[in-house]
LUMPA-9388 format. One record per residue (C-alpha): x, y, z; residue number from 0; residue in three letters. Coordinates in steps of 0.2 Angstrom, whole numbers, plus 5000, padded with zeros to 4 digits. Layout:
# LUMPA-9388
{node {X; Y; Z}; NUM; ALA} ...
//
This chain:
# LUMPA-9388
{node {5187; 4933; 5497}; 0; MET} {node {5172; 4923; 5505}; 1; ARG} {node {5170; 4922; 5522}; 2; ASP} {node {5167; 4900; 5517}; 3; ASP} {node {5179; 4900; 5503}; 4; VAL} {node {5195; 4906; 5517}; 5; LYS} {node {5189; 4894; 5531}; 6; LEU} {node {5191; 4881; 5519}; 7; LEU} {node {5205; 4885; 5509}; 8; LEU} {node {5212; 4886; 5528}; 9; LEU} {node {5208; 4869; 5534}; 10; LYS} {node {5213; 4862; 5516}; 11; LEU} {node {5230; 4869; 5521}; 12; VAL} {node {5232; 4865; 5537}; 13; LYS} {node {5227; 4846; 5533}; 14; HIS} {node {5237; 4845; 5518}; 15; ASN} {node {5221; 4842; 5508}; 16; GLY} {node {5216; 4843; 5489}; 17; ASN} {node {5209; 4858; 5483}; 18; ILE} {node {5196; 4850; 5471}; 19; GLN} {node {5179; 4857; 5483}; 20; PRO} {node {5185; 4875; 5480}; 21; ILE} {node {5186; 4872; 5460}; 22; ILE} {node {5168; 4862; 5459}; 23; LYS} {node {5163; 4879; 5470}; 24; MET} {node {5167; 4886; 5451}; 25; GLY} {node {5182; 4894; 5455}; 26; PHE} {node {5198; 4894; 5444}; 27; GLU} {node {5216; 4890; 5449}; 28; TYR} {node {5222; 4909; 5445}; 29; SER} {node {5209; 4914; 5458}; 30; GLN} {node {5213; 4900; 5471}; 31; ILE} {node {5231; 4907; 5469}; 32; VAL} {node {5226; 4924; 5472}; 33; GLY} {node {5216; 4919; 5488}; 34; PHE} {node {5232; 4909; 5493}; 35; ILE} {node {5241; 4925; 5490}; 36; ASN} {node {5228; 4934; 5498}; 37; GLU} {node {5232; 4922; 5514}; 38; LEU} {node {5250; 4924; 5514}; 39; LEU} {node {5249; 4944; 5514}; 40; ALA} {node {5238; 4943; 5531}; 41; GLU} {node {5248; 4931; 5539}; 42; GLY} {node {5239; 4917; 5539}; 43; ALA} {node {5249; 4906; 5529}; 44; LEU} {node {5269; 4904; 5528}; 45; ALA} {node {5279; 4896; 5514}; 46; LYS} {node {5292; 4886; 5523}; 47; ILE} {node {5303; 4874; 5513}; 48; ASN} {node {5291; 4877; 5496}; 49; ASN} {node {5277; 4871; 5506}; 50; LYS} {node {5262; 4881; 5515}; 51; TYR} {node {5259; 4879; 5534}; 52; GLU} {node {5246; 4886; 5544}; 53; LEU} {node {5252; 4899; 5554}; 54; THR} {node {5245; 4905; 5573}; 55; GLU} {node {5235; 4919; 5566}; 56; ALA} {node {5229; 4906; 5554}; 57; GLY} {node {5223; 4896; 5568}; 58; GLU} {node {5215; 4910; 5576}; 59; GLN} {node {5205; 4913; 5560}; 60; GLU} {node {5200; 4898; 5559}; 61; ILE} {node {5193; 4898; 5577}; 62; ASN} {node {5186; 4915; 5572}; 63; THR} {node {5177; 4909; 5555}; 64; LEU} {node {5171; 4894; 5564}; 65; ASN} {node {5161; 4907; 5577}; 66; LYS} {node {5154; 4918; 5564}; 67; GLU} {node {5150; 4906; 5554}; 68; LEU} {node {5141; 4897; 5567}; 69; LYS} {node {5150; 4880; 5566}; 70; ARG} {node {5149; 4870; 5579}; 71; LEU} {node {5156; 4853; 5585}; 72; ASN} {node {5157; 4841; 5568}; 73; SER} {node {5152; 4856; 5558}; 74; ALA} {node {5170; 4865; 5562}; 75; GLN} {node {5180; 4847; 5552}; 76; TRP} {node {5166; 4843; 5539}; 77; ILE} {node {5164; 4855; 5527}; 78; GLU} {node {5144; 4857; 5520}; 79; PRO} {node {5145; 4851; 5499}; 80; ALA} {node {5141; 4870; 5494}; 81; THR} {node {5138; 4863; 5478}; 82; GLU} {node {5123; 4856; 5479}; 83; PHE} {node {5113; 4873; 5489}; 84; ARG} {node {5100; 4882; 5479}; 85; ILE} {node {5095; 4896; 5482}; 86; THR} {node {5080; 4900; 5494}; 87; LYS} {node {5063; 4900; 5486}; 88; ILE} {node {5045; 4907; 5493}; 89; ASP} {node {5037; 4894; 5503}; 90; LYS} {node {5022; 4897; 5491}; 91; ASN} {node {5033; 4897; 5476}; 92; ASP} {node {5033; 4877; 5466}; 93; VAL} {node {5050; 4871; 5463}; 94; PHE} {node {5050; 4862; 5447}; 95; LEU} {node {5068; 4853; 5445}; 96; PRO} {node {5077; 4853; 5426}; 97; ASP} {node {5072; 4833; 5419}; 98; GLN} {node {5089; 4831; 5414}; 99; ASP} {node {5096; 4833; 5432}; 100; GLU} {node {5085; 4820; 5440}; 101; LEU} {node {5093; 4805; 5445}; 102; SER} {node {5079; 4792; 5442}; 103; PHE} 
//
């Protein structure tokens, strides 16, 4: 599992959030369940009374991932919209967007 997905999933469990941002990243429900099972096996999550909760190890993992991904201050609690990122191009390349994707 990618670090950004792991961090997002841990934050969603911590704040009782919605998994739609992970689905918009292109993952399927079965993959998300696999990620949750992986976090359960690592000890970052615990299932208590049929509810997933963050453990102390999960809190430490959030702090570690914030440092690794260089997220400071507001970037620790605001996730970037990864579905709008495009691949990096060379400075001499010309970018022509698809006409159907333009909003004007």
